[in-house]
PLY file of the C-alpha trace (Angstrom):
ply
format ascii 1.0
element vertex 156
property float x
property float y
property float z
element edge 155
property int vertex1
property int vertex2
end_header
-21.03 -4.48 -4.75
-17.23 -3.87 -3.72
-14.89 -6.34 -5.76
-12.25 -6.02 -2.54
-11.72 -6.71 0.35
-9.01 -7.41 2.62
-8.10 -9.88 5.15
-5.18 -10.09 7.47
-1.55 -10.57 6.07
-0.14 -14.13 6.40
3.22 -15.04 5.46
1.72 -17.11 2.34
0.24 -14.86 0.84
3.53 -13.96 -0.11
3.72 -16.78 -2.21
0.93 -15.96 -4.30
1.68 -12.66 -5.37
3.10 -11.30 -8.85
5.31 -8.92 -8.07
7.40 -5.93 -10.00
11.13 -7.20 -9.80
12.35 -4.04 -7.67
9.52 -4.45 -5.17
10.21 -8.72 -5.39
13.89 -7.85 -4.41
12.24 -5.25 -1.38
10.06 -7.38 -0.07
10.46 -8.64 3.26
7.71 -11.30 4.04
9.32 -11.51 7.51
8.68 -7.82 8.52
5.56 -8.15 7.18
4.48 -10.75 9.17
5.53 -8.59 12.14
3.51 -6.30 11.53
0.56 -8.47 11.09
1.20 -9.81 14.58
0.75 -5.87 15.99
-3.37 -6.37 13.32
-0.99 -3.39 11.43
-0.80 -5.40 8.12
-3.16 -6.53 5.59
-3.35 -8.37 2.11
-6.41 -7.06 -0.47
-7.69 -9.12 -2.18
-10.01 -8.61 -5.70
-12.90 -11.08 -5.25
-13.15 -13.19 -9.14
-15.50 -16.01 -10.34
-12.54 -18.89 -10.00
-12.59 -20.14 -6.22
-9.45 -18.28 -5.41
-9.45 -14.34 -5.00
-6.35 -12.63 -6.54
-4.60 -10.58 -4.67
-3.40 -6.99 -5.46
-1.62 -5.54 -2.79
-0.01 -5.86 0.85
-1.13 -2.68 2.87
-0.32 -1.59 6.00
1.89 0.94 8.50
4.18 1.01 11.38
4.44 4.21 13.85
7.14 6.21 13.50
6.52 8.33 16.45
3.31 9.80 17.94
1.37 10.87 15.66
3.08 9.71 12.59
2.84 6.64 10.32
4.58 5.07 7.61
1.84 3.79 5.49
3.03 0.86 2.39
0.90 0.03 -0.06
2.85 -3.30 -1.72
0.88 -3.76 -5.23
1.11 -6.98 -7.73
1.87 -6.50 -11.08
-2.60 -7.60 -11.31
-3.58 -3.44 -10.95
-1.81 -2.37 -13.50
-4.40 -4.45 -15.61
-7.66 -3.78 -14.60
-9.95 -2.35 -16.45
-10.85 0.96 -15.78
-13.71 0.40 -13.73
-11.71 -2.29 -11.76
-8.77 0.44 -11.30
-11.53 3.12 -9.76
-13.55 0.80 -7.81
-9.35 -0.23 -6.09
-8.11 3.42 -5.44
-11.62 4.35 -4.19
-10.89 1.11 -1.98
-7.24 1.66 -0.64
-8.68 5.46 -0.01
-11.15 4.23 2.43
-8.75 2.34 4.08
-6.35 5.22 4.55
-9.58 6.57 5.83
-10.37 4.36 8.32
-6.36 4.35 9.35
-6.97 8.04 10.22
-9.86 7.81 11.81
-8.72 4.71 14.46
-4.77 5.42 14.54
-5.12 8.28 17.04
-3.25 10.73 17.66
-2.63 11.07 14.34
-1.51 14.43 11.92
0.92 12.65 9.41
0.94 9.71 7.24
3.84 9.50 4.51
5.16 7.03 2.02
7.33 6.17 -0.21
6.78 5.15 -4.17
9.33 4.43 -6.99
9.75 7.17 -8.92
8.54 7.00 -12.00
5.40 8.87 -14.15
2.70 5.59 -13.66
3.63 5.51 -9.95
2.59 9.30 -9.38
-0.31 9.18 -10.79
-0.91 6.50 -8.42
0.00 7.77 -5.62
-1.77 11.52 -6.38
-4.99 8.88 -7.20
-4.85 8.27 -2.93
-5.07 11.65 -2.10
-0.82 11.81 -1.21
1.11 15.03 -1.85
4.36 14.40 -3.22
7.19 16.00 -1.25
10.22 14.83 -2.96
12.59 13.04 -4.97
15.41 10.24 -2.93
17.94 9.80 -5.14
19.06 6.13 -5.50
17.05 5.68 -2.54
17.25 1.05 -2.13
19.83 -1.02 -2.18
19.37 -1.67 -6.23
19.83 2.65 -6.58
16.60 3.26 -7.77
15.32 6.26 -6.88
11.72 6.86 -4.81
9.62 9.60 -4.19
8.63 10.87 -0.71
4.91 11.18 -0.99
2.53 12.56 2.52
-0.91 13.18 3.07
-1.84 15.49 6.13
-4.48 14.21 9.43
-6.22 15.52 12.24
-7.79 13.58 14.10
-6.04 14.61 17.49
0 1
1 2
2 3
3 4
4 5
5 6
6 7
7 8
8 9
9 10
10 11
11 12
12 13
13 14
14 15
15 16
16 17
17 18
18 19
19 20
20 21
21 22
22 23
23 24
24 25
25 26
26 27
27 28
28 29
29 30
30 31
31 32
32 33
33 34
34 35
35 36
36 37
37 38
38 39
39 40
40 41
41 42
42 43
43 44
44 45
45 46
46 47
47 48
48 49
49 50
50 51
51 52
52 53
53 54
54 55
55 56
56 57
57 58
58 59
59 60
60 61
61 62
62 63
63 64
64 65
65 66
66 67
67 68
68 69
69 70
70 71
71 72
72 73
73 74
74 75
75 76
76 77
77 78
78 79
79 80
80 81
81 82
82 83
83 84
84 85
85 86
86 87
87 88
88 89
89 90
90 91
91 92
92 93
93 94
94 95
95 96
96 97
97 98
98 99
99 100
100 101
101 102
102 103
103 104
104 105
105 106
106 107
107 108
108 109
109 110
110 111
111 112
112 113
113 114
114 115
115 116
116 117
117 118
118 119
119 120
120 121
121 122
122 123
123 124
124 125
125 126
126 127
127 128
128 129
129 130
130 131
131 132
132 133
133 134
134 135
135 136
136 137
137 138
138 139
139 140
140 141
141 142
142 143
143 144
144 145
145 146
146 147
147 148
148 149
149 150
150 151
151 152
152 153
153 154
154 155
C-alpha cells in the first residue's frame, strides 16, 4: 500500500507545511494558487494513523515554452526525518508523478528544476532522476547558491 497521495494544491495548505527557512522565504502561495487553478500544482501527503495526513511537499510545473517545463518540488522538513523505507517510498512516488507528467504533457522533451546547492539536496535530486547542469551562484534573493537540474524525456 502506498503511504503517499496527492491532492490539488489549496492556499490553506501553505499554513500547514513545515518548510526550511530558505524555502519559506521563497514560497509564493499566490503563484502556487495560480498554477493549481491550471491543474499544475499539487500537495503531496503522507497518510498517517492520525486523522490528518502530513503535508510532505508541494509539486507542480509551469511551461517555459513548447517542450520544456520548469518543475518544482518544495519539500517539507518532514522528508528529512523519514525512516529509510518511507524515504524510498517517497522517492518512488515523486518519480512516478514525474513520469506521469512526462507522459501527459505534450510535446515534452525537457524538464528542469532548481535546488539549494548542498550535498543532501544533491542526493535527493539524483535519486529523482535529475542530472546536474551547473551551479547558479547567489541565485536567490538571499544570495544562496542553487543548482540547475534536468531530465530529458521524449514524448513527441
